[in-house]
C-alpha positions, 0 to 999 in steps of 0.5 A: 687528015689536014683539019684546015680542009673542013675547019669552016663546014665543021665549025658550022655544023656544031652550030647548026646542030645546036640550034636544031637541039635547042629548037627540038627542045623548046617544043613549042610549035608556035615559035620558029627558030629565028624565035628561038635564036632570039631567046637563047641569046637573051637567056645566054646574056649575050647582049640585050638588042636586035642588033647584036643578035643580027651581028653575032649570029650574021643574020639578017636585021629584018629577020631579027626584027620580025623574030623580035616583033613575033615574040613581043606579041606573043608577050615573051619579051618586051623592049625598052628605049635607050635613054641615051640613045632613042634608036636603040631597043633593049630587050628583056625576056618575060616571065612568060618564058620561064617554062621555055627558057627552062627547057632551054637551058637544060638543052644547052647544057646536055648539048654542050655536055655530050659535045665535049664528052672526052675532051680534056681541060688542057684540050678546052684551054687549047680550044679556048685560046684557038677560038679567041684568035679565031674570033680576033682574025674575024674582026681583022676580016670584017674591017677589010 
């Protein structure tokens, strides 16, 4: 089978299933999927601004802004203005999220372990190099 025919849908499926797995693990009916995505982003320490969340996951800024505001109102995050750029607000999870973040960390670890079951270290190294090359190619595509 030619992997190129189905590569993008397979990669998208891995991401989609990951978010569904984490959302179920959150086990909080008051949270929306986008809010869980925001919490996971901050938890995994990919960055600390709403703009970074939107950019990393190719989500609309308005969706992320609404999600951040909802989390702020729930007392789950706080925002602090950047001292060097007043347009930027840095986000931080509060202690109120500790039970949630424990569940999400556990879900992340379970998902990654299950996903990588049967994959050798050599294959993981190759996958890492391929993923890096794909990211570089994506940066070039975006700059066109």
